[in-house]
TIFIMAR-438408 format. One record per residue (C-alpha): residue in one letter; chain; x negated, y negated, z. Coordinates in Angstrom, 3 decimals. Example, Ala and Ser with C-alpha at 12.3 -4.5 7.8 and 13.67 -1.06 7.14 Angstrom:
BEGIN
aa	ch	c1	c2	c3
A	A	-12.300	4.500	7.800;
S	A	-13.670	1.060	7.140;
This chain:
BEGIN
aa	ch	c1	c2	c3
M	A	-21.877	-123.429	83.061;
S	A	-23.954	-120.264	82.816;
K	A	-22.554	-116.889	81.850;
H	A	-22.812	-116.056	85.571;
G	A	-20.328	-118.811	86.470;
I	A	-22.960	-121.056	88.050;
D	A	-23.342	-124.676	86.973;
P	A	-27.120	-125.394	87.027;
G	A	-26.459	-129.138	87.391;
L	A	-24.226	-128.580	90.389;
L	A	-26.755	-126.204	91.892;
S	A	-29.599	-128.711	91.579;
R	A	-27.493	-131.490	93.167;
H	A	-26.775	-129.420	96.275;
L	A	-30.282	-128.416	97.245;
S	A	-31.621	-128.597	100.763;
R	A	-35.021	-129.903	99.631;
V	A	-37.267	-130.201	96.567;
I	A	-40.983	-129.425	96.652;
V	A	-43.006	-132.414	95.455;
N	A	-46.686	-131.468	95.561;
E	A	-49.269	-128.688	95.771;
H	A	-49.407	-129.087	99.571;
G	A	-45.876	-127.728	99.885;
E	A	-44.370	-131.040	100.951;
A	A	-40.705	-131.479	100.124;
T	A	-38.145	-134.245	100.031;
T	A	-34.439	-134.736	99.437;
P	A	-33.025	-134.037	95.975;
L	A	-32.173	-137.737	95.590;
R	A	-35.732	-138.852	96.386;
A	A	-37.175	-136.153	94.097;
S	A	-34.969	-137.460	91.290;
Q	A	-36.197	-141.009	91.960;
L	A	-39.774	-139.706	91.757;
G	A	-38.997	-138.138	88.366;
I	A	-39.444	-134.557	89.561;
K	A	-37.700	-132.079	87.263;
I	A	-36.162	-129.069	88.992;
D	A	-36.796	-125.924	86.964;
S	A	-36.067	-123.254	89.591;
V	A	-34.205	-122.887	92.855;
F	A	-35.170	-120.519	95.662;
I	A	-32.496	-119.391	98.118;
R	A	-33.652	-118.218	101.530;
N	A	-31.966	-115.500	103.606;
D	A	-30.311	-118.182	105.789;
G	A	-28.844	-120.058	102.788;
W	A	-31.417	-122.871	102.777;
T	A	-32.462	-123.869	99.244;
L	A	-35.626	-125.266	97.699;
G	A	-35.854	-126.702	94.210;
T	A	-39.161	-126.651	92.393;
P	A	-40.704	-127.739	89.126;
D	A	-42.387	-124.940	87.167;
N	A	-45.900	-126.090	88.052;
L	A	-45.182	-125.718	91.804;
K	A	-43.153	-122.486	91.660;
D	A	-45.905	-120.250	93.113;
I	A	-46.513	-122.709	95.958;
A	A	-42.786	-122.877	96.690;
Y	A	-42.514	-119.086	96.689;
N	A	-45.443	-118.675	99.081;
L	A	-43.899	-121.024	101.657;
W	A	-41.392	-118.333	102.723;
A	A	-42.362	-115.336	100.570;
D	A	-40.720	-112.779	102.872;
E	A	-37.522	-114.794	103.304;
W	A	-36.472	-115.700	99.750;
V	A	-33.606	-113.532	98.503;
I	A	-32.845	-115.162	95.155;
C	A	-34.720	-117.289	92.646;
I	A	-32.722	-118.973	89.917;
D	A	-34.498	-120.304	86.840;
L	A	-32.387	-123.106	85.406;
N	A	-33.618	-123.223	81.792;
P	A	-33.300	-120.641	80.471;
F	A	-30.857	-119.574	83.147;
K	A	-31.949	-116.385	84.901;
I	A	-31.303	-114.960	88.362;
H	A	-34.075	-112.999	90.091;
D	A	-33.038	-110.767	93.006;
L	A	-36.176	-111.097	95.146;
F	A	-34.760	-109.053	98.033;
S	A	-34.214	-106.000	95.832;
M	A	-37.575	-106.487	94.109;
R	A	-39.366	-106.479	97.506;
K	A	-37.367	-103.471	98.675;
N	A	-38.231	-101.513	95.507;
K	A	-41.905	-102.404	95.843;
I	A	-41.959	-101.212	99.472;
N	A	-40.271	-97.953	98.427;
E	A	-42.884	-97.431	95.701;
I	A	-45.732	-98.033	98.168;
N	A	-44.230	-95.594	100.665;
K	A	-43.729	-92.973	97.942;
T	A	-47.369	-93.346	96.860;
R	A	-48.532	-92.966	100.467;
R	A	-46.411	-89.827	100.928;
N	A	-47.825	-88.325	97.730;
K	A	-51.403	-89.016	98.879;
N	A	-50.780	-87.522	102.338;
G	A	-48.909	-84.474	101.388;
């Protein structure tokens, strides 16, 4: 159990899909386990759908729905990334820069 009250093992067992290759193809968590794919991170989309990914495919997984991910959870070491807030802050910074240039 993490300090955030989330069991990484439980999380990885209840995924919607797991990305399996650099083409963005995914399969069930059970099949991914049978293939020996280690889940290092979990992306959660704005509709609750989840995608597990090994570290080497994390960028590919992110780019599948870059504008729709709201959370990314790294399982080891355990860390939660609030992607929605990060995108919102980046947009605010861009808008502030544009306002400063224009006025």
